[in-house]
N, C-alpha and C positions, 0 to 999 in steps of 0.2 A: 294069586295071593291067597294063601290058605289061613292067614291069621284070623283066629276066631273073633277077635274084637272087630276087625274090619268087616267080617261077614255080618256081625250083629248091627254095626252101624249102617251097612247097606240095607239090611232088612228094615231098619227103623225109618230110613229116608225113602224107601221104595214107593210108598203111596204118594209122596210129594213129587217125586220124579215123574211118576205116571201121569199126574195131573198136568204137568208141564208138557210132556211129550204129546199128550192128547188134547192140548189146548186148542180151542177153535181158531186161534190166530192163524195157524198154519193153513187151514182150509180157506182163509180169506185172502191168502197170497196167491193170486192167479195171473198177474201180469206185471210188466216192468214198473209201472208207476206205483203199484202197491209195494213191490219190493224196495223201490227207492225210499218210500216213506218208512218202511220197516228199518232200513239201515240207518236212517237219521237218528233213531232211538238206540238201536242195538250197538252202534259204534261206541257209545259211552261204556257199555259193558265190556267190549273188547279192550277199550283203553284202560279202564280202572283195574282190570285183571292184571295188567302189567305192574301196577303199583303194589298189588298183593304179592306178586312174584318177587319184586325187588326188595320189599320189606322182609320177606323170608330169607332172601340171600344175605341181606345186611345182618340179620340176627343169627344165621346159622353158619356164616363164614366170616372171615376177617376182610373187611373192605376199606380199612384205614391203614395208615402207616404210623409207627413201625408195625410190621406184621407180627401177629402171634397166632398160634393154633387155637381155634375156637371149636368147641363141640366135638362131635365124632367125625372122623374122615368119611365114614359112610354117608352121613347126612349131608356133609359138604358136597360130596360127589353127586348125590341125588339132586340137590337144588341147582348146582352149577350145570349139570347136564340139561335140566329143564330150561334154565336161563339161556343156555347156548342155542337151543332150538327155537325158543320164543323170540329172542332178540335178533337172531342172525340166521334165519332160515333162508330158503331160496324162492324167488318168484318163478313164473313160467319160463323165463329166459335163463334161469340159473344165477341171477344176480342176488346178492345177499340183501335181506330185508327182514324187518321184524314182522310178526303176524299182524300187529296193529297197522303198520305202514302198508302191508299188503291189502288189508281190509279197506284202508283209505283209498288206495289205488283202485280197488274194485268199485267203490262208491263213485269215484270220479269217472270211471268207464261207464257205469250205469247212468250217469247224469244226475245222481242224487246230490242233495245240497250238503256240502261239507263245511259251510261257513261257520256254524256254531262250534263244532269240535275244533276247527282250526283257530278260531278266536280264543277258545278256552286255553289251548296250548300256548298261544301268544301271551295271554295274561300270566300263565304260570311261568313261562320263560322270563317274564318281567318281574317275577317275585311276588305275584298276587296269590293269596291263599285260595285253595280250590273252591271252598264254599263261598267265599266273597266273590270270586270270579263268576260262579254260576248265578249268584244273585244279580250281579251287574249285567250279565247277559240275558237275564229274565228267561232262563231256561224252563221248560215244562216241569211241573212239580214231580211228576213220576220219575224223570231222570235225576232230579236233585235228590229225591228220596233214596233212589238206588245207589247213587254215587256216595251219598253221605253215610249210608250203611257200610259200604266198603271201607271208607276212610276211618270210620269209627273202629272197625275191626283192626285196621292197620295201626292206628294210633293208640288204642286202649286195650288190646287183648294180646295174650301171650302167643308164642309161636305155634303151639299145638292147635290152638283155636284158628289162627290164621291159615295153617296148613289144611285144616278140615274144610274151611270155607273155600279155599283155593281148589281142593281136590274134588269135593263132593257137591259143593254148592254152585260152582262156576263152570261146570261142563256146559257146553252150548246146547246139549240135548237136541241134536238135529234129527228129526224123524225122517224116515225114508221118503215120505211123501213130499217133503220140502226139497230134499236133494233131487228127487225125481223131477219136480217142477222146474228147478234151476237147470237141470240137464236138458229138459225139453226146450226150454227157452233159449238155451245156448245153441241149439240146433237152428232155431229160427232167427235168433238175434245174437250171433256170436260176437259181433262188434260191441255189444253192450254188456254182455254177461259172462264172457269167458273167464275173466279174472275172478269173479265171485265163485264160479263153479270150481276153479282151481283152488281158491281159498278154502271152500267147504271140504273138498276132497283131501286137501293137505291137512286140514284141521282134524278130520276123521282119522287119517292115516297116522299122523304124528301125535296129536294130543289125545285122541281117543284110544290109542293103543299104547305106544311106548311111554309117553309122558304120564298117562294115567297110572300105569304100573309103578313108575318111579315115584309119583306123588303119593300113592297109597302106601308104599314102603316108607316114605318120609313120615307120614302120619303115624304109622305103626311104631317107628323108632322114637318119635317125639312123645307119644303117649305111653309107650312101654306097657307096664303091667298096672298102671295107675288108673283105677276105676273112675276116679273123679275127673281125670283128664279125658277119658273116653266119653264120659257123660257130657262134659262141656263141648267136646268136639262134635258129638251127635247133635246137640241142641243148636250149635252154631250152623251146622250144615243144613238142618231143617229150616232155620230162619233165613238162610241165604236163598234156599229154593223158594221160600214164601215171598221173599223180596223180588226174585225173578218173576214169579207169578204175577205180582202186582204190576211190574213193568210190562209184561205181556198183555195184561188186561188193558193198560193204558193205550198200547199200540193198537190193540183190537178195536177199542172205542174210536180211536182216530181214523182207522180204516172204515168203520161204520159211518162216521160223520162225513168222510170224504165221499163214500158211495151214495149217501143221501143227497148230496149236492149235484150229482150227475143227472 
């Protein structure tokens, strides 16, 4: 992607990305139980990413009947291609699954607690508002703050801002050390961590390469040559990375608290 505006945006967010990649959280993840705890928080970021994705699809394509052409065919292609991969990828056996469902499967194999995320989905399926459901489930403040930011973006901001958060603020920023740890653990504990290893590798292969290029092209098309749109996109991406940093801080503190009890 040679777009000058994209390069400027990437330069602006680089310090915030670096802080996340170098976050002490990753060095705290040393064993299965610590990764279990991590996933009980991170799963909400995997889940609400899908709402950002579907919001973009709804705005950039026609998802109602009667059908009419909306926006540019190029932008429609970009978002539909990403949706195809995120909603209907393959698991280790070649069965179709969304990346969220694959992550949930990884958590179940790990022995991580999936009760809260499953209860949230049940509330939502029964028509309860996301924020109301999180309050009723008495979820940790860090998760509520992260998810509420995402849904504020979805509900109150234009497509170019949503696309910037989706593309630059929501990459999972998986450092080599974390993937290395999971690979090591998958050798000693394959029955508990093989699906998470597959998820991470698939995420890097699909999202980190093919999808990231499609998403950057989508941002470039939505912002065009409008300096104010690029400014808004940059600010939103930085804010999203800061919100992720706060979530990582909360998980790090939880791991510290758990370690002190041992």
